[in-house]
Chimera marker file (.cmm) of the C-alpha trace (Angstrom):
<marker_set name="trace">
<marker id="1" x="130.365" y="169.127" z="-94.651" r="1" g="1" b="0" radius="0.5"/>
<marker id="2" x="132.011" y="169.556" z="-98.077" r="1" g="1" b="0" radius="0.5"/>
<marker id="3" x="134.610" y="167.050" z="-99.248" r="1" g="1" b="0" radius="0.5"/>
<marker id="4" x="138.007" y="168.747" z="-99.340" r="1" g="1" b="0" radius="0.5"/>
<marker id="5" x="140.545" y="165.897" z="-99.114" r="1" g="1" b="0" radius="0.5"/>
<marker id="6" x="140.998" y="162.332" z="-100.341" r="1" g="1" b="0" radius="0.5"/>
<marker id="7" x="141.049" y="161.238" z="-96.692" r="1" g="1" b="0" radius="0.5"/>
<marker id="8" x="137.583" y="162.733" z="-96.195" r="1" g="1" b="0" radius="0.5"/>
<marker id="9" x="136.258" y="161.086" z="-99.380" r="1" g="1" b="0" radius="0.5"/>
<marker id="10" x="137.826" y="157.806" z="-98.245" r="1" g="1" b="0" radius="0.5"/>
<marker id="11" x="135.975" y="157.979" z="-94.912" r="1" g="1" b="0" radius="0.5"/>
<marker id="12" x="132.676" y="158.712" z="-96.664" r="1" g="1" b="0" radius="0.5"/>
<marker id="13" x="133.093" y="155.845" z="-99.127" r="1" g="1" b="0" radius="0.5"/>
<marker id="14" x="134.083" y="153.394" z="-96.389" r="1" g="1" b="0" radius="0.5"/>
<marker id="15" x="130.846" y="154.188" z="-94.517" r="1" g="1" b="0" radius="0.5"/>
<marker id="16" x="128.686" y="154.134" z="-97.658" r="1" g="1" b="0" radius="0.5"/>
<marker id="17" x="126.285" y="151.142" z="-97.685" r="1" g="1" b="0" radius="0.5"/>
<marker id="18" x="126.430" y="148.756" z="-100.656" r="1" g="1" b="0" radius="0.5"/>
<marker id="19" x="124.132" y="150.026" z="-103.412" r="1" g="1" b="0" radius="0.5"/>
<marker id="20" x="124.302" y="153.662" z="-102.289" r="1" g="1" b="0" radius="0.5"/>
<marker id="21" x="126.004" y="156.467" z="-104.220" r="1" g="1" b="0" radius="0.5"/>
<marker id="22" x="127.828" y="159.688" z="-103.484" r="1" g="1" b="0" radius="0.5"/>
<marker id="23" x="128.118" y="162.384" z="-106.159" r="1" g="1" b="0" radius="0.5"/>
<marker id="24" x="130.889" y="164.946" z="-106.182" r="1" g="1" b="0" radius="0.5"/>
<marker id="25" x="130.850" y="168.016" z="-108.412" r="1" g="1" b="0" radius="0.5"/>
<marker id="26" x="133.580" y="168.532" z="-110.989" r="1" g="1" b="0" radius="0.5"/>
<marker id="27" x="134.979" y="171.412" z="-108.897" r="1" g="1" b="0" radius="0.5"/>
<marker id="28" x="135.684" y="168.999" z="-106.008" r="1" g="1" b="0" radius="0.5"/>
<marker id="29" x="136.855" y="166.216" z="-108.352" r="1" g="1" b="0" radius="0.5"/>
<marker id="30" x="139.393" y="168.662" z="-109.804" r="1" g="1" b="0" radius="0.5"/>
<marker id="31" x="140.849" y="169.321" z="-106.328" r="1" g="1" b="0" radius="0.5"/>
<marker id="32" x="140.962" y="165.624" z="-105.384" r="1" g="1" b="0" radius="0.5"/>
<marker id="33" x="142.165" y="164.268" z="-108.738" r="1" g="1" b="0" radius="0.5"/>
<marker id="34" x="144.048" y="167.090" z="-110.490" r="1" g="1" b="0" radius="0.5"/>
<marker id="35" x="143.785" y="168.425" z="-113.072" r="1" g="1" b="0" radius="0.5"/>
<marker id="36" x="140.225" y="167.054" z="-113.119" r="1" g="1" b="0" radius="0.5"/>
<marker id="37" x="137.892" y="166.097" z="-115.937" r="1" g="1" b="0" radius="0.5"/>
<marker id="38" x="138.587" y="165.241" z="-118.797" r="1" g="1" b="0" radius="0.5"/>
<marker id="39" x="142.221" y="164.351" z="-117.949" r="1" g="1" b="0" radius="0.5"/>
<marker id="40" x="142.942" y="160.640" z="-118.496" r="1" g="1" b="0" radius="0.5"/>
<marker id="41" x="145.463" y="160.549" z="-115.637" r="1" g="1" b="0" radius="0.5"/>
<marker id="42" x="142.873" y="161.952" z="-113.239" r="1" g="1" b="0" radius="0.5"/>
<marker id="43" x="140.384" y="159.350" z="-114.455" r="1" g="1" b="0" radius="0.5"/>
<marker id="44" x="142.860" y="156.514" z="-113.825" r="1" g="1" b="0" radius="0.5"/>
<marker id="45" x="143.549" y="157.754" z="-110.289" r="1" g="1" b="0" radius="0.5"/>
<marker id="46" x="139.838" y="158.164" z="-109.535" r="1" g="1" b="0" radius="0.5"/>
<marker id="47" x="139.012" y="154.708" z="-110.954" r="1" g="1" b="0" radius="0.5"/>
<marker id="48" x="141.734" y="153.115" z="-108.811" r="1" g="1" b="0" radius="0.5"/>
<marker id="49" x="140.607" y="155.061" z="-105.729" r="1" g="1" b="0" radius="0.5"/>
<marker id="50" x="137.009" y="153.939" z="-106.298" r="1" g="1" b="0" radius="0.5"/>
<marker id="51" x="138.055" y="150.282" z="-106.628" r="1" g="1" b="0" radius="0.5"/>
<marker id="52" x="140.087" y="150.472" z="-103.429" r="1" g="1" b="0" radius="0.5"/>
<marker id="53" x="136.875" y="151.514" z="-101.669" r="1" g="1" b="0" radius="0.5"/>
<marker id="54" x="134.579" y="148.887" z="-103.223" r="1" g="1" b="0" radius="0.5"/>
<marker id="55" x="133.037" y="151.398" z="-105.608" r="1" g="1" b="0" radius="0.5"/>
<marker id="56" x="132.548" y="151.982" z="-109.294" r="1" g="1" b="0" radius="0.5"/>
<marker id="57" x="132.731" y="155.463" z="-110.724" r="1" g="1" b="0" radius="0.5"/>
<marker id="58" x="130.483" y="157.118" z="-113.286" r="1" g="1" b="0" radius="0.5"/>
<marker id="59" x="131.213" y="160.391" z="-115.033" r="1" g="1" b="0" radius="0.5"/>
<marker id="60" x="128.070" y="162.480" z="-115.570" r="1" g="1" b="0" radius="0.5"/>
<marker id="61" x="129.159" y="165.373" z="-117.833" r="1" g="1" b="0" radius="0.5"/>
<marker id="62" x="125.667" y="166.838" z="-118.205" r="1" g="1" b="0" radius="0.5"/>
<marker id="63" x="125.353" y="167.148" z="-114.436" r="1" g="1" b="0" radius="0.5"/>
<marker id="64" x="129.026" y="168.195" z="-114.104" r="1" g="1" b="0" radius="0.5"/>
<marker id="65" x="129.623" y="165.530" z="-111.482" r="1" g="1" b="0" radius="0.5"/>
<marker id="66" x="131.259" y="162.183" z="-110.823" r="1" g="1" b="0" radius="0.5"/>
<marker id="67" x="129.320" y="159.506" z="-108.919" r="1" g="1" b="0" radius="0.5"/>
<marker id="68" x="130.873" y="156.824" z="-106.706" r="1" g="1" b="0" radius="0.5"/>
<marker id="69" x="128.568" y="153.816" z="-106.168" r="1" g="1" b="0" radius="0.5"/>
<marker id="70" x="129.383" y="151.187" z="-103.547" r="1" g="1" b="0" radius="0.5"/>
<marker id="71" x="129.287" y="147.719" z="-105.125" r="1" g="1" b="0" radius="0.5"/>
<marker id="72" x="130.959" y="145.598" z="-102.463" r="1" g="1" b="0" radius="0.5"/>
<marker id="73" x="131.971" y="145.743" z="-98.836" r="1" g="1" b="0" radius="0.5"/>
<marker id="74" x="135.194" y="143.912" z="-99.824" r="1" g="1" b="0" radius="0.5"/>
<marker id="75" x="137.222" y="146.477" z="-101.758" r="1" g="1" b="0" radius="0.5"/>
<marker id="76" x="140.111" y="145.757" z="-104.083" r="1" g="1" b="0" radius="0.5"/>
<marker id="77" x="143.473" y="146.039" z="-102.340" r="1" g="1" b="0" radius="0.5"/>
<marker id="78" x="145.718" y="148.761" z="-103.735" r="1" g="1" b="0" radius="0.5"/>
<marker id="79" x="148.371" y="147.490" z="-106.123" r="1" g="1" b="0" radius="0.5"/>
<marker id="80" x="151.980" y="148.125" z="-105.310" r="1" g="1" b="0" radius="0.5"/>
<marker id="81" x="154.129" y="149.707" z="-107.964" r="1" g="1" b="0" radius="0.5"/>
<marker id="82" x="156.627" y="147.409" z="-109.649" r="1" g="1" b="0" radius="0.5"/>
<marker id="83" x="160.218" y="148.370" z="-109.052" r="1" g="1" b="0" radius="0.5"/>
<link id1="1" id2="2" r="1" g="1" b="0" radius="0.2"/>
<link id1="2" id2="3" r="1" g="1" b="0" radius="0.2"/>
<link id1="3" id2="4" r="1" g="1" b="0" radius="0.2"/>
<link id1="4" id2="5" r="1" g="1" b="0" radius="0.2"/>
<link id1="5" id2="6" r="1" g="1" b="0" radius="0.2"/>
<link id1="6" id2="7" r="1" g="1" b="0" radius="0.2"/>
<link id1="7" id2="8" r="1" g="1" b="0" radius="0.2"/>
<link id1="8" id2="9" r="1" g="1" b="0" radius="0.2"/>
<link id1="9" id2="10" r="1" g="1" b="0" radius="0.2"/>
<link id1="10" id2="11" r="1" g="1" b="0" radius="0.2"/>
<link id1="11" id2="12" r="1" g="1" b="0" radius="0.2"/>
<link id1="12" id2="13" r="1" g="1" b="0" radius="0.2"/>
<link id1="13" id2="14" r="1" g="1" b="0" radius="0.2"/>
<link id1="14" id2="15" r="1" g="1" b="0" radius="0.2"/>
<link id1="15" id2="16" r="1" g="1" b="0" radius="0.2"/>
<link id1="16" id2="17" r="1" g="1" b="0" radius="0.2"/>
<link id1="17" id2="18" r="1" g="1" b="0" radius="0.2"/>
<link id1="18" id2="19" r="1" g="1" b="0" radius="0.2"/>
<link id1="19" id2="20" r="1" g="1" b="0" radius="0.2"/>
<link id1="20" id2="21" r="1" g="1" b="0" radius="0.2"/>
<link id1="21" id2="22" r="1" g="1" b="0" radius="0.2"/>
<link id1="22" id2="23" r="1" g="1" b="0" radius="0.2"/>
<link id1="23" id2="24" r="1" g="1" b="0" radius="0.2"/>
<link id1="24" id2="25" r="1" g="1" b="0" radius="0.2"/>
<link id1="25" id2="26" r="1" g="1" b="0" radius="0.2"/>
<link id1="26" id2="27" r="1" g="1" b="0" radius="0.2"/>
<link id1="27" id2="28" r="1" g="1" b="0" radius="0.2"/>
<link id1="28" id2="29" r="1" g="1" b="0" radius="0.2"/>
<link id1="29" id2="30" r="1" g="1" b="0" radius="0.2"/>
<link id1="30" id2="31" r="1" g="1" b="0" radius="0.2"/>
<link id1="31" id2="32" r="1" g="1" b="0" radius="0.2"/>
<link id1="32" id2="33" r="1" g="1" b="0" radius="0.2"/>
<link id1="33" id2="34" r="1" g="1" b="0" radius="0.2"/>
<link id1="34" id2="35" r="1" g="1" b="0" radius="0.2"/>
<link id1="35" id2="36" r="1" g="1" b="0" radius="0.2"/>
<link id1="36" id2="37" r="1" g="1" b="0" radius="0.2"/>
<link id1="37" id2="38" r="1" g="1" b="0" radius="0.2"/>
<link id1="38" id2="39" r="1" g="1" b="0" radius="0.2"/>
<link id1="39" id2="40" r="1" g="1" b="0" radius="0.2"/>
<link id1="40" id2="41" r="1" g="1" b="0" radius="0.2"/>
<link id1="41" id2="42" r="1" g="1" b="0" radius="0.2"/>
<link id1="42" id2="43" r="1" g="1" b="0" radius="0.2"/>
<link id1="43" id2="44" r="1" g="1" b="0" radius="0.2"/>
<link id1="44" id2="45" r="1" g="1" b="0" radius="0.2"/>
<link id1="45" id2="46" r="1" g="1" b="0" radius="0.2"/>
<link id1="46" id2="47" r="1" g="1" b="0" radius="0.2"/>
<link id1="47" id2="48" r="1" g="1" b="0" radius="0.2"/>
<link id1="48" id2="49" r="1" g="1" b="0" radius="0.2"/>
<link id1="49" id2="50" r="1" g="1" b="0" radius="0.2"/>
<link id1="50" id2="51" r="1" g="1" b="0" radius="0.2"/>
<link id1="51" id2="52" r="1" g="1" b="0" radius="0.2"/>
<link id1="52" id2="53" r="1" g="1" b="0" radius="0.2"/>
<link id1="53" id2="54" r="1" g="1" b="0" radius="0.2"/>
<link id1="54" id2="55" r="1" g="1" b="0" radius="0.2"/>
<link id1="55" id2="56" r="1" g="1" b="0" radius="0.2"/>
<link id1="56" id2="57" r="1" g="1" b="0" radius="0.2"/>
<link id1="57" id2="58" r="1" g="1" b="0" radius="0.2"/>
<link id1="58" id2="59" r="1" g="1" b="0" radius="0.2"/>
<link id1="59" id2="60" r="1" g="1" b="0" radius="0.2"/>
<link id1="60" id2="61" r="1" g="1" b="0" radius="0.2"/>
<link id1="61" id2="62" r="1" g="1" b="0" radius="0.2"/>
<link id1="62" id2="63" r="1" g="1" b="0" radius="0.2"/>
<link id1="63" id2="64" r="1" g="1" b="0" radius="0.2"/>
<link id1="64" id2="65" r="1" g="1" b="0" radius="0.2"/>
<link id1="65" id2="66" r="1" g="1" b="0" radius="0.2"/>
<link id1="66" id2="67" r="1" g="1" b="0" radius="0.2"/>
<link id1="67" id2="68" r="1" g="1" b="0" radius="0.2"/>
<link id1="68" id2="69" r="1" g="1" b="0" radius="0.2"/>
<link id1="69" id2="70" r="1" g="1" b="0" radius="0.2"/>
<link id1="70" id2="71" r="1" g="1" b="0" radius="0.2"/>
<link id1="71" id2="72" r="1" g="1" b="0" radius="0.2"/>
<link id1="72" id2="73" r="1" g="1" b="0" radius="0.2"/>
<link id1="73" id2="74" r="1" g="1" b="0" radius="0.2"/>
<link id1="74" id2="75" r="1" g="1" b="0" radius="0.2"/>
<link id1="75" id2="76" r="1" g="1" b="0" radius="0.2"/>
<link id1="76" id2="77" r="1" g="1" b="0" radius="0.2"/>
<link id1="77" id2="78" r="1" g="1" b="0" radius="0.2"/>
<link id1="78" id2="79" r="1" g="1" b="0" radius="0.2"/>
<link id1="79" id2="80" r="1" g="1" b="0" radius="0.2"/>
<link id1="80" id2="81" r="1" g="1" b="0" radius="0.2"/>
<link id1="81" id2="82" r="1" g="1" b="0" radius="0.2"/>
<link id1="82" id2="83" r="1" g="1" b="0" radius="0.2"/>
</marker_set>
């Protein structure tokens, strides 16, 4: 089943075993983290999302994909915005 929402990606990353990876093509990355690669804002959001799911993220421009790799089963808690 293709990834179409952040909720779906979140579920997949939560179930991903430590050490395993999940690649998503740039076309999907663009939908999930607009406007997509190479936007710095999209990269920041994707990096934060990965950390919240115990993953690191790797951009693979030659393959036109972004890879999430599970590094820990204890993800980083999301930071609250300062008011």
